SEGUDO-167395 format. One record per residue (C-alpha): residue number from 1; y, z, x. Coordinates in nm, 2 decimals, always signed. Example, Ala and Ser with C-alpha at 12.3 -4.5 7.8 and 13.67 -1.06 7.14 Angstrom:
<pos = 1, Y = -0.45, Z = +0.78, X = +1.23>
<pos = 2, Y = -0.11, Z = +0.71, X = +1.37>
This chain:
<pos = 1, Y = -7.79, Z = +10.65, X = +9.61>
<pos = 2, Y = -7.96, Z = +10.71, X = +9.94>
<pos = 3, Y = -7.69, Z = +10.91, X = +10.11>
<pos = 4, Y = -7.76, Z = +11.21, X = +10.33>
<pos = 5, Y = -7.46, Z = +11.43, X = +10.42>
<pos = 6, Y = -7.43, Z = +11.65, X = +10.72>
<pos = 7, Y = -7.16, Z = +11.82, X = +10.92>
<pos = 8, Y = -7.29, Z = +11.67, X = +11.24>
<pos = 9, Y = -7.09, Z = +11.40, X = +11.41>
<pos = 10, Y = -7.22, Z = +11.07, X = +11.50>
<pos = 11, Y = -7.31, Z = +11.18, X = +11.85>
<pos = 12, Y = -7.42, Z = +10.96, X = +12.13>
<pos = 13, Y = -7.27, Z = +10.86, X = +12.46>
<pos = 14, Y = -6.93, Z = +10.70, X = +12.46>
<pos = 15, Y = -6.96, Z = +10.33, X = +12.52>
<pos = 16, Y = -6.67, Z = +10.13, X = +12.66>
<pos = 17, Y = -6.56, Z = +9.87, X = +12.41>
<pos = 18, Y = -6.51, Z = +9.61, X = +12.68>
<pos = 19, Y = -6.88, Z = +9.62, X = +12.75>
<pos = 20, Y = -6.99, Z = +9.54, X = +12.40>
<pos = 21, Y = -7.00, Z = +9.19, X = +12.26>
<pos = 22, Y = -6.73, Z = +9.09, X = +12.02>
<pos = 23, Y = -6.84, Z = +9.12, X = +11.66>
<pos = 24, Y = -6.93, Z = +8.78, X = +11.52>
<pos = 25, Y = -6.86, Z = +8.60, X = +11.86>
<pos = 26, Y = -7.18, Z = +8.40, X = +11.85>
<pos = 27, Y = -7.11, Z = +8.24, X = +11.51>
<pos = 28, Y = -6.74, Z = +8.19, X = +11.44>
<pos = 29, Y = -6.80, Z = +7.83, X = +11.34>
<pos = 30, Y = -6.42, Z = +7.77, X = +11.34>
<pos = 31, Y = -6.35, Z = +7.98, X = +11.03>
<pos = 32, Y = -5.99, Z = +8.08, X = +10.98>
<pos = 33, Y = -6.11, Z = +8.44, X = +10.94>
<pos = 34, Y = -6.43, Z = +8.46, X = +11.16>
<pos = 35, Y = -6.41, Z = +8.84, X = +11.17>
<pos = 36, Y = -6.54, Z = +8.85, X = +10.80>
<pos = 37, Y = -6.89, Z = +8.75, X = +10.92>
<pos = 38, Y = -7.11, Z = +8.92, X = +11.18>
<pos = 39, Y = -7.38, Z = +8.72, X = +11.36>
<pos = 40, Y = -7.72, Z = +8.88, X = +11.37>
<pos = 41, Y = -7.76, Z = +8.81, X = +11.74>
<pos = 42, Y = -7.44, Z = +9.01, X = +11.81>
<pos = 43, Y = -7.57, Z = +9.31, X = +11.60>
<pos = 44, Y = -7.91, Z = +9.33, X = +11.76>
<pos = 45, Y = -7.80, Z = +9.49, X = +12.09>
<pos = 46, Y = -7.56, Z = +9.72, X = +11.90>
<pos = 47, Y = -7.84, Z = +9.85, X = +11.69>
<pos = 48, Y = -8.02, Z = +9.99, X = +12.00>
<pos = 49, Y = -7.99, Z = +10.36, X = +12.06>
<pos = 50, Y = -7.72, Z = +10.49, X = +12.30>
<pos = 51, Y = -7.84, Z = +10.67, X = +12.61>
<pos = 52, Y = -8.01, Z = +11.01, X = +12.55>
<pos = 53, Y = -7.97, Z = +10.98, X = +12.17>
<pos = 54, Y = -8.12, Z = +10.80, X = +11.88>
<pos = 55, Y = -7.79, Z = +10.70, X = +11.74>
<pos = 56, Y = -7.73, Z = +10.32, X = +11.74>
<pos = 57, Y = -7.45, Z = +10.20, X = +11.97>
<pos = 58, Y = -7.25, Z = +10.06, X = +11.69>
<pos = 59, Y = -7.20, Z = +10.40, X = +11.53>
<pos = 60, Y = -7.00, Z = +10.51, X = +11.84>
<pos = 61, Y = -6.77, Z = +10.21, X = +11.78>
<pos = 62, Y = -6.68, Z = +10.33, X = +11.43>
<pos = 63, Y = -6.90, Z = +10.08, X = +11.25>
<pos = 64, Y = -7.10, Z = +10.15, X = +10.94>
<pos = 65, Y = -7.39, Z = +9.93, X = +10.82>
<pos = 66, Y = -7.44, Z = +9.92, X = +10.44>
<pos = 67, Y = -7.78, Z = +9.81, X = +10.31>
<pos = 68, Y = -7.75, Z = +9.67, X = +9.96>
<pos = 69, Y = -8.11, Z = +9.64, X = +9.85>
<pos = 70, Y = -8.35, Z = +9.85, X = +9.64>
<pos = 71, Y = -8.44, Z = +10.20, X = +9.75>
<pos = 72, Y = -8.80, Z = +10.09, X = +9.80>
<pos = 73, Y = -8.70, Z = +9.80, X = +10.03>
<pos = 74, Y = -8.47, Z = +10.03, X = +10.23>
<pos = 75, Y = -8.74, Z = +10.29, X = +10.27>
<pos = 76, Y = -8.99, Z = +10.03, X = +10.40>
<pos = 77, Y = -8.76, Z = +9.92, X = +10.68>
<pos = 78, Y = -8.39, Z = +9.88, X = +10.74>
<pos = 79, Y = -8.15, Z = +9.82, X = +11.04>
<pos = 80, Y = -8.14, Z = +10.15, X = +11.23>
<pos = 81, Y = -7.85, Z = +10.37, X = +11.12>
<pos = 82, Y = -7.78, Z = +10.17, X = +10.81>
<pos = 83, Y = -7.69, Z = +10.36, X = +10.49>
<pos = 84, Y = -7.83, Z = +10.26, X = +10.16>
<pos = 85, Y = -7.64, Z = +10.18, X = +9.84>
<pos = 86, Y = -7.83, Z = +10.05, X = +9.54>
<pos = 87, Y = -7.72, Z = +9.71, X = +9.41>
<pos = 88, Y = -7.60, Z = +9.85, X = +9.08>
<pos = 89, Y = -7.45, Z = +10.18, X = +9.20>
<pos = 90, Y = -7.10, Z = +10.05, X = +9.13>
<pos = 91, Y = -7.18, Z = +9.93, X = +8.78>
<pos = 92, Y = -7.08, Z = +10.12, X = +8.47>
<pos = 93, Y = -7.42, Z = +10.15, X = +8.29>
<pos = 94, Y = -7.27, Z = +10.25, X = +7.96>
<pos = 95, Y = -7.03, Z = +9.96, X = +7.94>
<pos = 96, Y = -7.08, Z = +9.70, X = +7.66>
<pos = 97, Y = -7.00, Z = +9.44, X = +7.93>
<pos = 98, Y = -7.30, Z = +9.38, X = +8.16>
<pos = 99, Y = -7.20, Z = +9.43, X = +8.52>
<pos = 100, Y = -6.86, Z = +9.59, X = +8.45>
<pos = 101, Y = -6.75, Z = +9.81, X = +8.73>
<pos = 102, Y = -6.71, Z = +10.19, X = +8.73>
<pos = 103, Y = -6.35, Z = +10.32, X = +8.71>
<pos = 104, Y = -6.17, Z = +10.32, X = +9.05>
<pos = 105, Y = -6.19, Z = +10.70, X = +9.10>
<pos = 106, Y = -6.57, Z = +10.69, X = +9.06>
<pos = 107, Y = -6.59, Z = +10.40, X = +9.31>
<pos = 108, Y = -6.37, Z = +10.59, X = +9.55>
<pos = 109, Y = -6.61, Z = +10.89, X = +9.53>
<pos = 110, Y = -6.91, Z = +10.67, X = +9.61>
<pos = 111, Y = -6.73, Z = +10.52, X = +9.91>
<pos = 112, Y = -6.62, Z = +10.87, X = +10.02>
<pos = 113, Y = -6.98, Z = +10.99, X = +10.02>
<pos = 114, Y = -7.07, Z = +10.70, X = +10.24>
<pos = 115, Y = -6.82, Z = +10.82, X = +10.49>
<pos = 116, Y = -6.58, Z = +10.52, X = +10.47>
<pos = 117, Y = -6.23, Z = +10.58, X = +10.59>
<pos = 118, Y = -5.95, Z = +10.34, X = +10.68>
<pos = 119, Y = -6.07, Z = +10.30, X = +11.04>
<pos = 120, Y = -6.44, Z = +10.22, X = +10.95>
<pos = 121, Y = -6.57, Z = +9.88, X = +11.02>
<pos = 122, Y = -6.80, Z = +9.82, X = +10.73>
<pos = 123, Y = -7.07, Z = +9.55, X = +10.77>
<pos = 124, Y = -7.28, Z = +9.48, X = +10.46>
<pos = 125, Y = -7.62, Z = +9.31, X = +10.43>
<pos = 126, Y = -7.90, Z = +9.23, X = +10.18>
<pos = 127, Y = -8.20, Z = +9.00, X = +10.19>
<pos = 128, Y = -8.07, Z = +8.74, X = +9.94>
<pos = 129, Y = -7.82, Z = +8.54, X = +10.14>
<pos = 130, Y = -7.55, Z = +8.78, X = +10.07>
<pos = 131, Y = -7.58, Z = +8.75, X = +9.69>
<pos = 132, Y = -7.56, Z = +9.13, X = +9.64>
<pos = 133, Y = -7.37, Z = +9.22, X = +9.96>
<pos = 134, Y = -7.08, Z = +8.99, X = +9.87>
<pos = 135, Y = -6.99, Z = +9.20, X = +9.57>
<pos = 136, Y = -6.94, Z = +9.51, X = +9.79>
<pos = 137, Y = -6.74, Z = +9.29, X = +10.03>
<pos = 138, Y = -6.51, Z = +9.18, X = +9.75>
<pos = 139, Y = -6.49, Z = +9.53, X = +9.60>
<pos = 140, Y = -6.39, Z = +9.69, X = +9.93>
<pos = 141, Y = -6.12, Z = +9.43, X = +9.98>
<pos = 142, Y = -6.00, Z = +9.48, X = +9.62>
<pos = 143, Y = -5.98, Z = +9.85, X = +9.68>
<pos = 144, Y = -5.77, Z = +9.80, X = +9.99>
<pos = 145, Y = -6.02, Z = +9.84, X = +10.27>
<pos = 146, Y = -5.91, Z = +9.61, X = +10.56>
<pos = 147, Y = -6.21, Z = +9.60, X = +10.79>
<pos = 148, Y = -6.52, Z = +9.46, X = +10.62>
<pos = 149, Y = -6.77, Z = +9.19, X = +10.70>
<pos = 150, Y = -7.10, Z = +9.04, X = +10.59>
<pos = 151, Y = -7.40, Z = +9.01, X = +10.82>
<pos = 152, Y = -7.45, Z = +8.63, X = +10.81>
<pos = 153, Y = -7.81, Z = +8.55, X = +10.70>
<pos = 154, Y = -7.88, Z = +8.92, X = +10.61>
<pos = 155, Y = -8.18, Z = +9.12, X = +10.71>
<pos = 156, Y = -8.40, Z = +8.81, X = +10.77>
<pos = 157, Y = -8.15, Z = +8.68, X = +11.03>
<pos = 158, Y = -8.14, Z = +9.01, X = +11.20>
<pos = 159, Y = -8.52, Z = +9.02, X = +11.23>
<pos = 160, Y = -8.54, Z = +8.66, X = +11.34>
<pos = 161, Y = -8.30, Z = +8.75, X = +11.62>
<pos = 162, Y = -8.54, Z = +9.02, X = +11.74>
<pos = 163, Y = -8.39, Z = +9.32, X = +11.57>
<pos = 164, Y = -8.60, Z = +9.63, X = +11.52>
<pos = 165, Y = -8.63, Z = +9.82, X = +11.19>
<pos = 166, Y = -8.63, Z = +10.19, X = +11.11>
<pos = 167, Y = -8.77, Z = +10.38, X = +10.81>
<pos = 168, Y = -8.59, Z = +10.71, X = +10.83>
<pos = 169, Y = -8.26, Z = +10.78, X = +10.66>
<pos = 170, Y = -7.96, Z = +10.85, X = +10.88>
<pos = 171, Y = -7.75, Z = +11.17, X = +10.85>
<pos = 172, Y = -7.38, Z = +11.11, X = +10.83>
<pos = 173, Y = -7.05, Z = +11.28, X = +10.74>
<pos = 174, Y = -6.86, Z = +11.22, X = +10.42>
<pos = 175, Y = -6.49, Z = +11.13, X = +10.43>
<pos = 176, Y = -6.21, Z = +11.07, X = +10.19>
<pos = 177, Y = -6.17, Z = +10.72, X = +10.07>
<pos = 178, Y = -5.82, Z = +10.66, X = +9.92>
<pos = 179, Y = -5.83, Z = +10.34, X = +9.71>
<pos = 180, Y = -5.53, Z = +10.11, X = +9.71>
<pos = 181, Y = -5.63, Z = +9.84, X = +9.45>
<pos = 182, Y = -5.49, Z = +9.50, X = +9.52>
<pos = 183, Y = -5.41, Z = +9.31, X = +9.20>
<pos = 184, Y = -5.41, Z = +8.98, X = +9.38>
<pos = 185, Y = -5.78, Z = +9.01, X = +9.44>
<pos = 186, Y = -5.89, Z = +9.04, X = +9.08>
<pos = 187, Y = -5.85, Z = +8.84, X = +8.76>
<pos = 188, Y = -5.89, Z = +8.95, X = +8.39>
<pos = 189, Y = -5.96, Z = +8.74, X = +8.08>
<pos = 190, Y = -5.59, Z = +8.75, X = +8.00>
<pos = 191, Y = -5.51, Z = +8.62, X = +8.34>
<pos = 192, Y = -5.75, Z = +8.33, X = +8.31>
<pos = 193, Y = -5.63, Z = +8.25, X = +7.96>
<pos = 194, Y = -5.27, Z = +8.27, X = +8.07>
<pos = 195, Y = -5.32, Z = +8.01, X = +8.35>
<pos = 196, Y = -5.48, Z = +7.75, X = +8.12>
<pos = 197, Y = -5.31, Z = +7.42, X = +8.20>
<pos = 198, Y = -5.16, Z = +7.55, X = +8.52>
<pos = 199, Y = -5.19, Z = +7.27, X = +8.77>
<pos = 200, Y = -5.17, Z = +7.51, X = +9.06>
<pos = 201, Y = -5.47, Z = +7.72, X = +8.93>
<pos = 202, Y = -5.83, Z = +7.62, X = +8.94>
<pos = 203, Y = -6.11, Z = +7.82, X = +8.78>
<pos = 204, Y = -6.46, Z = +7.80, X = +8.94>
<pos = 205, Y = -6.78, Z = +7.88, X = +8.75>
<pos = 206, Y = -7.04, Z = +7.94, X = +9.02>
<pos = 207, Y = -7.34, Z = +7.98, X = +8.79>
<pos = 208, Y = -7.63, Z = +7.73, X = +8.80>
<pos = 209, Y = -7.56, Z = +7.40, X = +8.61>
<pos = 210, Y = -7.80, Z = +7.49, X = +8.33>
<pos = 211, Y = -7.61, Z = +7.81, X = +8.25>
<pos = 212, Y = -7.28, Z = +7.63, X = +8.27>
<pos = 213, Y = -7.40, Z = +7.37, X = +8.03>
<pos = 214, Y = -7.51, Z = +7.63, X = +7.78>
<pos = 215, Y = -7.15, Z = +7.76, X = +7.76>
<pos = 216, Y = -6.84, Z = +7.79, X = +7.98>
<pos = 217, Y = -6.47, Z = +7.82, X = +7.99>
<pos = 218, Y = -6.34, Z = +7.48, X = +7.89>
<pos = 219, Y = -6.12, Z = +7.43, X = +8.20>
<pos = 220, Y = -6.36, Z = +7.58, X = +8.45>
<pos = 221, Y = -6.54, Z = +7.35, X = +8.70>
<pos = 222, Y = -6.90, Z = +7.41, X = +8.79>
<pos = 223, Y = -6.95, Z = +7.48, X = +9.16>
<pos = 224, Y = -7.27, Z = +7.68, X = +9.21>
<pos = 225, Y = -7.26, Z = +7.95, X = +9.47>
<pos = 226, Y = -7.57, Z = +7.83, X = +9.65>
<pos = 227, Y = -7.36, Z = +7.54, X = +9.79>
<pos = 228, Y = -7.20, Z = +7.79, X = +10.02>
<pos = 229, Y = -7.52, Z = +7.83, X = +10.22>
<pos = 230, Y = -7.71, Z = +7.60, X = +10.46>
<pos = 231, Y = -8.08, Z = +7.54, X = +10.44>
<pos = 232, Y = -8.14, Z = +7.85, X = +10.65>
<pos = 233, Y = -7.95, Z = +8.09, X = +10.43>
<pos = 234, Y = -7.63, Z = +8.11, X = +10.65>
<pos = 235, Y = -7.28, Z = +8.04, X = +10.54>
<pos = 236, Y = -7.20, Z = +7.68, X = +10.62>
<pos = 237, Y = -6.96, Z = +7.60, X = +10.90>
<pos = 238, Y = -6.59, Z = +7.57, X = +10.81>
<pos = 239, Y = -6.58, Z = +7.19, X = +10.80>
<pos = 240, Y = -6.88, Z = +7.17, X = +10.56>
<pos = 241, Y = -6.75, Z = +7.45, X = +10.34>
<pos = 242, Y = -6.40, Z = +7.30, X = +10.32>
<pos = 243, Y = -6.55, Z = +6.96, X = +10.22>
<pos = 244, Y = -6.78, Z = +7.13, X = +9.97>
<pos = 245, Y = -6.48, Z = +7.28, X = +9.78>
<pos = 246, Y = -6.23, Z = +7.00, X = +9.84>
<pos = 247, Y = -6.47, Z = +6.75, X = +9.67>
<pos = 248, Y = -6.40, Z = +6.94, X = +9.35>
<pos = 249, Y = -6.03, Z = +6.99, X = +9.39>
<pos = 250, Y = -6.05, Z = +7.34, X = +9.53>
<pos = 251, Y = -5.80, Z = +7.34, X = +9.81>
<pos = 252, Y = -5.60, Z = +7.61, X = +9.99>
<pos = 253, Y = -5.27, Z = +7.53, X = +9.82>
<pos = 254, Y = -5.41, Z = +7.63, X = +9.48>
<pos = 255, Y = -5.46, Z = +7.96, X = +9.31>
<pos = 256, Y = -5.84, Z = +8.00, X = +9.28>
<pos = 257, Y = -6.01, Z = +8.22, X = +9.02>
<pos = 258, Y = -6.39, Z = +8.26, X = +9.05>
<pos = 259, Y = -6.64, Z = +8.38, X = +8.79>
<pos = 260, Y = -7.01, Z = +8.39, X = +8.73>
<pos = 261, Y = -7.23, Z = +8.58, X = +8.49>
<pos = 262, Y = -7.18, Z = +8.95, X = +8.60>
<pos = 263, Y = -6.96, Z = +8.94, X = +8.91>
<pos = 264, Y = -7.22, Z = +8.90, X = +9.18>
<pos = 265, Y = -7.23, Z = +8.52, X = +9.26>
<pos = 266, Y = -6.86, Z = +8.49, X = +9.22>
<pos = 267, Y = -6.81, Z = +8.73, X = +9.50>
<pos = 268, Y = -7.03, Z = +8.51, X = +9.72>
<pos = 269, Y = -6.78, Z = +8.22, X = +9.68>
<pos = 270, Y = -6.49, Z = +8.46, X = +9.73>
<pos = 271, Y = -6.63, Z = +8.54, X = +10.07>
<pos = 272, Y = -6.66, Z = +8.17, X = +10.15>
<pos = 273, Y = -6.30, Z = +8.10, X = +10.06>
<pos = 274, Y = -6.18, Z = +8.41, X = +10.25>
<pos = 275, Y = -6.36, Z = +8.27, X = +10.55>
<pos = 276, Y = -6.17, Z = +7.95, X = +10.52>
<pos = 277, Y = -5.84, Z = +8.14, X = +10.49>
<pos = 278, Y = -5.75, Z = +8.05, X = +10.13>
<pos = 279, Y = -5.45, Z = +8.28, X = +10.06>
<pos = 280, Y = -5.49, Z = +8.31, X = +9.68>
<pos = 281, Y = -5.84, Z = +8.39, X = +9.57>
<pos = 282, Y = -5.93, Z = +8.62, X = +9.27>
<pos = 283, Y = -6.26, Z = +8.73, X = +9.12>
<pos = 284, Y = -6.29, Z = +8.75, X = +8.75>
<pos = 285, Y = -6.56, Z = +9.01, X = +8.79>
<pos = 286, Y = -6.63, Z = +9.07, X = +8.42>
<pos = 287, Y = -6.71, Z = +8.70, X = +8.41>
<pos = 288, Y = -6.91, Z = +8.53, X = +8.14>
<pos = 289, Y = -7.07, Z = +8.86, X = +8.03>
<pos = 290, Y = -6.73, Z = +8.93, X = +7.88>
<pos = 291, Y = -6.59, Z = +8.59, X = +7.80>
<pos = 292, Y = -6.90, Z = +8.45, X = +7.65>
<pos = 293, Y = -6.92, Z = +8.72, X = +7.37>
<pos = 294, Y = -6.55, Z = +8.73, X = +7.28>
<pos = 295, Y = -6.49, Z = +8.50, X = +6.98>
<pos = 296, Y = -6.12, Z = +8.51, X = +7.05>
<pos = 297, Y = -6.17, Z = +8.33, X = +7.38>
<pos = 298, Y = -6.23, Z = +7.95, X = +7.39>
<pos = 299, Y = -6.57, Z = +7.82, X = +7.50>
<pos = 300, Y = -6.74, Z = +7.49, X = +7.52>
<pos = 301, Y = -7.08, Z = +7.35, X = +7.61>
<pos = 302, Y = -7.22, Z = +7.05, X = +7.81>
<pos = 303, Y = -7.14, Z = +6.93, X = +8.16>
């Protein structure tokens, strides 16, 4: 994990909040929860250094950027001031279930080293349409962090908006992250099985159709995660997203459980439904990696 700790503060001149653009203002697209996305064009001026310092303006506003790419990609160029966290830093490598998460205390230690506290505005990005960043978004919300967003369109959108890159790591202070896991954000195999036949619950399998046809939960519908994005790699506007889900019976009055293969793609659709304001959305993060190898759990094939 590319984290450099220091006792120095963030530094930089104090910038009046009223003079800064609202986060996500340029691209709300009528979402119920527009604050969960940040537009690249709003971030570009905040990534500039404050007067007489090299610290980006956003750091003085209590915002932390988290780069979820490989260490090599981060080193070759990242948004100034962004901290790096490897895609699989939160994964339990010794688990028999691929993609299974570390225990909560270990996750809290990682987030503490990054300097995340209850007041931190965490904005996460990758270069894959949010595919990797979304899991950290869901994980932070599951652990009780209330102020998190994705950079819509990721690093490519930031660069297209004229944003500059940096190569050096950014010193920062650690903090104490106190997790408060929220059961309503997560589903287990027992939860999925226990809601079989429940008309108020819908299970979404967001894997590609070919993987779904090879094997899936019998009552899960296939709704691939790529349908959340437009042709330019941005989350679709609210109206288009709502229609995309409603076409398959996924509506805000239902209890929605999302799964994929190892918990990455499911989080992408979690973000989409949170943007739309769906009140009951859970990620079955152990997903098909667990369900597909358990002979006690029902499976089927075909479309």
